[in-house]
N, C-alpha and C positions, 0 to 999 in steps of 0.2 A: 477443571474448568467446565462449566454447564451454561448452556443457552437457557435462559429463564424469561418468564413474562412478569416476574414479581416486582423487582426494583426496590423492595423494602429489606434492608439488612436484617439478619437474624442473629442477635447476639449470642443466643444460647448455643447456636450451631457454629458461631464464629464465622458466618458467611457474610458476603457483601455483593451487591450488584454494581456493575459498571456499565453505562449505557454509550454506545458508540454509534456515531453516524458516519457512513463510508460510501464513497463513490469513486470511480474512475472514468476517464474519457469525457470530461465536461466540455472540453473544447471551446472555450470562451474566444470568440472572434470579434463580432461586432457587438456594441453596446446593447442594441436592440433585442439580439438574440439571447442575451443573458440577464436582461432585466429582472426576470422572475426569481433569479438566485437569491437576491438580497432578502426577499420575503420568505423563501424557503429555508434559508440559513438562519435568519432570525427567529423563525418558528421553532426549529430545531435546538437552537442554542439555549432555549428555555428549559429544555428537558434532557439533554445528553451531557455527558461528562467529558467527551472527546470526539473530535473529527479526524478521520483518516482519509487521505485522498491518494488514489492509486495511479497518479500520472496523467499525462494528456490534458492538462489543466487548460491549454491554449490550442489554437488551431495550427499556428506556425511558429511559436515560440518568440513572438515579438513582446517586448516589455510592455507595450501599450495594451496588449491582450492580457497579460498577466495582471495589469492594473485593474481591469474590469473584475477579475476573480478577487483580487485583493480587497477591493472596495467592499465587495459583498461580505467579507469576513472581518472587516476592520474593527467593528465594535463587538465582536465575540470575545467572551471572557474566558471560555474553556480552551484547552490547548487544541491547536490546529496543525496536524503533522502531515506532511506530503512528500512523495518522491516525484521526480520528473519522468516524463515519457517520451518517446520518439518525436511527437509533434513539438514538444517543448524545446527540443534540441535543433529543430529544423533550421532556424535562422542563424544558428551558431552564436547566439547572444545569451548564453547560459548565465553569465556572471551578472548581466544587467537584468535578467529576468529574476533571478534569485533575489537580488537586491530589492526589486519592486515587491515581491512577494513577501519578503521578511519585513519590509517596511509596513506592510499591511497586517502583521502579526502572525504570519504563517512560518513554520519551521521546516525547512527543506532539508530532508535527509539524503544525502548522497554517499553511499557506503558508510553510513553512521548509524549510531544508535542513540535513544534517549531513554531515560528512566523517570517516569512520572509518578508521583504520589497522587493517587485518586481514590478518595473515600477510604483512606487508611491503608491502601494496597499498592504496592510497587508494581507499575506496569511498564514493562520493557517493550520498547518498539524498536525494531531493526528495519531500516529503510534502505533499499537499493533500488536501481532502476531494473536491474536484470538485463538480459540481452538475448538475441537470437542465438541459435547453435544447433537446434534440431533435437530429435528424439531417436530411439533405437530405430535404425534403418535408414536415417536421414542426418546423422551427426556430422557436423562440419569438422573435419580433422585437423590436427596439428601437424599439417603437412602441405607441402606446395608452395605457391607463391606467397611472398611476405604479407600481402594484403589479406589474403585468406587466413593466414596464421594469426594475424592480428584480431580478426573476428573470434577465433577460437580463444585467443588470450584475454580478449575483453570479457567474455562469458566466463571464463574461469575466475578472473579478477572479481567479478560480481559474486560468484559463488563463495570465493574466499572471504568476501566482505560479510556475507550472510553467516558464515562460519565464525568469524571473529566477533561479530555482533551478538550472536547467540551465546557465545562464551561469555561475553561482558555482562549479559542480563540473566545469566543462568540462575541466580538467587532470586529472581522475581517470581512472585506467584502467578502472574500472567504475562505471557510473552507472545508477541504478535510480530509477524513478518510482513512487511509491507512492500509490495513490488508493483511494477507495471507490466513486465513481461510474465508469461505463465511459466510455472515450473512443472506442469503436468499436461498430458493429452486429455485427461478427463473433463477439464473445463474448456478445451478447444472443441469438443464435439459439436457440430453445427457449422463450423467453419470448413472450407474445403481443405482436405487433408493435403493437398499439393502446396499449401501456404503454411502449414503448421511449423515448419522450420524457421519461419520469419516471425512467429508469434511467441517464441520463447525456447527454452531447452530444459530437458530433465537433469542437466549438470546443476541447475539451481536447486534441484531437489536433494542432492547428496547431503548437505549439511542440515537440511530439514529433517531428513529420516534420521540422521545421527543425533540431533539435539532435541527433537520432538517438541517444537513450540506448541502453543495452544491453538494458534490460528494463523492461516495465511490468507492475505488479501491481495488481489491483482486485477488489472483491467485488460486492455489492448484487444481482448477477442471479443469483437462487437456482436457477432452472432453465435458466440459459444454457449457453453453451459454454466449455469450459475454455481452448481455444487460439485465438488470433486474432493479427492483426498491425495495426500502424499504419504504413504506408509499408514500411519494411524492418524495423521494430522488432517483436520479439515481445511480445504482450500475453497474460497469463494471468488468467483469472477464478478466483481462488482462494477463492470463497465455499465455506464447509464443505459446504453442501448439495450443490454441483457436485463437490467433492472426494470426498465420501462418507467422510471420515476427519477427524480433528482437525486435521491439518497436511499440507501438501505439502512435501517435501524435495527441494531441488535443489542441484546442485553446479556451480559456475561456475569455468571455467578462464580466467584472465586473465594478461597479462604482469606479471611482477613489476616493482615501481617503488618507489623511495624516496618516503617521504611528501612531499606538496608543501610548499613553504616558506611558501606564502600559504594560509591557511585563511580 
């Protein structure tokens, strides 16, 4: 996989470009604060093949807030895949929120994967929320009070879902992991180190290192760093405050390949 500025398939080389728009931490709350989104989305929808949203779509996870985002994407004809973030869980109305988002045409991935045929190429997207858990020197252990061990178990379940999803999309020429929480400290630089354990965990990185997808996208770290790596895999923190704009556009050049027979 290469990042390119071309956008023109090259039949002789068997290459094809896939255009992606991505963002995290949109935080839709009041209608007035998100009015600009409809125009931004409509503009991008004319030139991209796929939207990937890295969670925290809402401020408090209220279905009414999700409806504002869903309305902005309602007429979009290209796929829109998203994961949820911690803000989206806050009101504990997850099922209602997901129903509103999906009624608007978004696909919510919660420890799931999708294989999309885009420009003749199978694109495998693995989507999980991720979770807290810490990094070397600050790991939450599988020890002690049951509540603390539940935190550990949740982060390990998210990591296991990444592993399962990457195995399922292994045959795809382009494989993307979409998260909310960070799998590496490289994209947390800029945040206070004292809160890194609440922004993600490198336990999410274990299956990424093993399976080496082409790209990892996450949000959550509002004052973190845009670019990092997990092993050889590029990782991008696409939180809107980091981007400084509504969406980041990227163009991926991959080998053309007929859709997989097994989905």
